[in-house]
C-alpha positions as CSV (number, residue, x, y, z in Angstrom):
1,M,14.8,-44.1,-40.5
2,K,12.9,-41.2,-41.4
3,R,12.3,-40.0,-38.2
4,A,16.0,-40.5,-37.4
5,R,17.0,-38.2,-40.5
6,A,14.6,-35.8,-39.3
7,L,15.5,-35.9,-35.8
8,L,19.6,-35.4,-36.5
9,G,18.7,-33.1,-39.3
10,A,16.9,-30.6,-36.4
11,V,19.6,-31.2,-34.0
12,V,22.4,-30.2,-36.6
13,G,20.5,-27.3,-37.5
14,A,20.1,-26.0,-34.2
15,V,23.6,-26.6,-33.3
16,L,24.6,-24.2,-36.0
17,L,22.0,-21.7,-35.4
18,S,23.0,-21.6,-31.9
19,G,26.2,-20.2,-32.7
20,C,24.6,-17.4,-34.5
21,S,24.1,-14.1,-32.7
22,L,22.7,-10.8,-33.4
23,V,24.7,-9.1,-30.8
24,P,28.0,-8.5,-32.2
25,T,30.9,-9.4,-29.6
26,A,33.7,-7.5,-28.4
27,T,37.2,-8.3,-27.1
28,A,37.0,-5.0,-24.1
29,P,33.9,-3.4,-22.7
30,T,32.9,-0.3,-24.6
31,M,31.5,2.9,-23.1
32,I,28.0,3.6,-24.1
33,A,27.2,7.2,-24.7
34,R,24.3,9.0,-22.3
35,H,21.8,9.8,-25.1
36,H,21.4,6.3,-25.9
37,F,19.7,5.4,-22.2
38,P,16.2,6.3,-22.9
39,L,13.7,7.6,-20.2
40,G,16.3,9.5,-18.2
41,L,17.5,6.0,-16.2
42,L,20.8,7.6,-15.8
43,G,19.5,10.9,-14.1
44,K,19.5,11.8,-10.5
45,T,15.7,12.2,-10.3
46,I,13.0,9.8,-10.4
47,P,12.0,9.8,-14.3
48,G,8.4,11.2,-15.0
49,T,8.6,13.4,-11.5
50,N,9.2,17.1,-10.7
51,N,12.5,16.6,-9.4
52,G,11.7,13.7,-7.2
53,R,14.4,11.6,-5.5
54,V,14.5,8.9,-2.6
55,R,17.1,9.3,0.4
56,F,17.6,6.1,2.2
57,I,18.8,5.9,5.9
58,T,19.6,3.2,8.4
59,Q,17.0,2.4,10.9
60,P,17.6,0.0,14.2
61,V,14.9,-3.0,14.4
62,Y,14.8,-5.2,17.2
63,I,15.5,-8.8,17.0
64,V,16.0,-11.9,19.4
65,D,20.0,-12.4,20.1
66,A,21.3,-16.0,21.0
67,T,20.9,-15.2,24.6
68,G,17.2,-14.2,24.2
69,H,17.8,-10.6,24.9
70,L,16.6,-7.7,22.2
71,A,19.4,-6.1,20.4
72,P,19.1,-3.3,17.7
73,S,20.1,-4.3,14.1
74,S,20.1,-1.8,11.3
75,R,17.7,-1.7,8.3
76,I,17.7,0.4,5.4
77,V,14.6,2.1,4.7
78,P,13.4,5.3,2.8
79,A,13.8,8.6,4.5
80,P,12.0,9.8,6.3
81,P,11.1,6.6,8.0
82,V,7.6,5.6,8.3
83,L,6.3,3.4,11.3
84,A,4.5,0.8,8.8
85,T,7.9,0.6,6.3
86,V,10.1,0.1,9.4
87,L,7.9,-2.4,10.8
88,R,7.5,-4.5,7.6
89,Q,11.6,-4.5,7.9
90,L,11.3,-5.8,11.3
91,I,8.5,-8.8,10.3
92,I,11.1,-9.9,7.7
93,G,13.2,-11.2,10.2
94,P,16.9,-11.7,10.8
95,T,19.2,-11.4,7.6
96,Q,21.0,-14.8,6.8
97,I,24.2,-13.4,8.5
98,E,22.6,-12.5,11.7
99,S,20.6,-15.8,11.6
100,F,24.0,-17.5,11.4
101,A,25.3,-15.7,14.3
102,G,22.2,-17.1,16.6
103,Y,19.9,-14.1,16.2
104,S,15.9,-14.9,15.4
105,S,12.5,-13.3,15.9
106,A,9.5,-14.1,17.9
107,L,7.3,-12.5,15.2
108,P,5.9,-15.0,13.1
109,K,7.0,-14.5,9.2
110,S,3.3,-15.1,8.3
111,L,2.4,-11.9,10.6
112,V,0.2,-9.6,8.3
113,L,0.7,-5.7,9.5
114,L,-2.6,-4.4,8.4
115,S,-1.6,-0.7,9.3
116,A,0.8,1.4,11.8
117,S,0.6,5.0,12.5
118,I,2.5,7.7,15.0
119,K,-0.1,10.3,16.4
120,G,0.9,12.3,19.4
121,G,4.0,10.1,20.1
122,I,2.1,7.1,20.0
123,G,2.4,4.1,17.5
124,Y,-0.5,2.8,16.6
125,I,-0.2,-0.6,14.8
126,D,-3.2,-3.2,13.5
127,L,-2.5,-6.6,13.2
128,A,-4.2,-9.1,11.1
129,T,-4.0,-11.8,14.0
130,P,-3.2,-11.7,18.0
131,L,0.0,-12.2,19.0
132,T,-1.4,-14.3,21.6
133,T,-1.4,-17.0,19.7
134,L,2.4,-17.3,20.1
135,G,2.8,-18.4,23.9
136,R,3.9,-16.2,26.8
137,S,7.7,-15.7,26.1
138,K,7.2,-15.7,22.2
139,E,4.7,-12.8,22.9
140,V,6.6,-11.1,25.4
141,L,9.8,-10.9,22.7
142,A,7.1,-9.9,20.0
143,V,5.7,-7.0,21.9
144,G,9.1,-5.9,23.0
145,Q,10.7,-6.1,19.7
146,L,7.2,-3.6,18.3
147,V,7.4,-1.0,21.0
148,L,11.6,-0.6,20.8
149,T,11.5,-0.4,17.2
150,A,8.5,1.9,17.1
151,R,9.9,4.1,19.7
152,D,13.4,4.4,17.4
153,A,10.7,5.1,14.5
154,G,9.6,7.9,16.2
155,A,6.7,6.7,19.1
156,P,8.7,7.0,22.4
157,L,5.4,7.1,24.6
158,G,4.8,3.6,23.4
159,I,2.4,1.7,21.4
160,Q,-1.3,0.0,21.2
161,I,-1.8,-3.2,19.2
162,T,-5.2,-3.7,17.6
163,V,-6.3,-6.5,15.7
164,G,-8.6,-5.8,13.0
165,G,-9.5,-2.9,15.0
166,R,-10.2,-4.2,18.3
167,L,-7.8,-2.8,20.8
168,Q,-5.8,-6.0,22.6
169,R,-4.1,-6.0,26.0
170,S,-0.6,-6.8,25.1
171,L,1.5,-9.1,27.6
172,L,4.3,-7.0,29.5
173,P,7.6,-8.6,30.8
174,N,6.2,-8.6,34.3
175,G,3.0,-11.0,33.5
176,Q,0.4,-8.0,33.5
177,R,-1.4,-6.9,30.4
178,A,-1.9,-3.3,29.2
179,E,-3.3,-1.6,26.3
180,L,-0.7,1.0,25.8
181,V,2.9,-0.7,26.4
182,T,5.9,1.7,26.9
183,P,9.5,1.2,25.9
184,S,10.6,1.5,29.5
185,D,8.4,-1.9,30.2
186,F,10.7,-3.7,28.1
187,S,14.0,-1.9,29.0
188,S,14.9,-5.0,31.2
189,L,14.7,-7.4,27.8
190,L,17.3,-5.2,26.2
191,N,20.8,-6.6,25.7
192,A,23.1,-4.5,28.1
């Protein structure tokens, strides 16, 4: 009986206290003065920097459409685009809306990009695992996704893929393998 009273008293106390609030309520929204926001959160520049700003642009990445061809899709990245940032957006894969429309990616979601850079118009991409584990058709599409996305990010001469620093020979659509793959090698995969 004592337990029931104690429990009932705790429940009644909790219900009464739940109606209390430290924040006063209003029937309509109120404007808050700019000087009440600390740390420059409403400023046009990044707080704590010397007028630092971040600008964003849309950058194409290539994903697999419903017909099995490669098609560009826009992603938002900081400007100027850096190859590693653009490829990370590619690895994320299609958006939910794109997936509903039949788009997919040949790149596995678990793919780890170790580094990506551009030198002399060639993209150098270092992965943690080889793409050869995907199967031939998916490997061709995955390499196509990488080379076409890298082309639009500033590597028009092609890409070289390494795995843990070791150069890989990538599979081309014609069945051959090459160390340097170019966008023209994969033009037949584009949805025209």
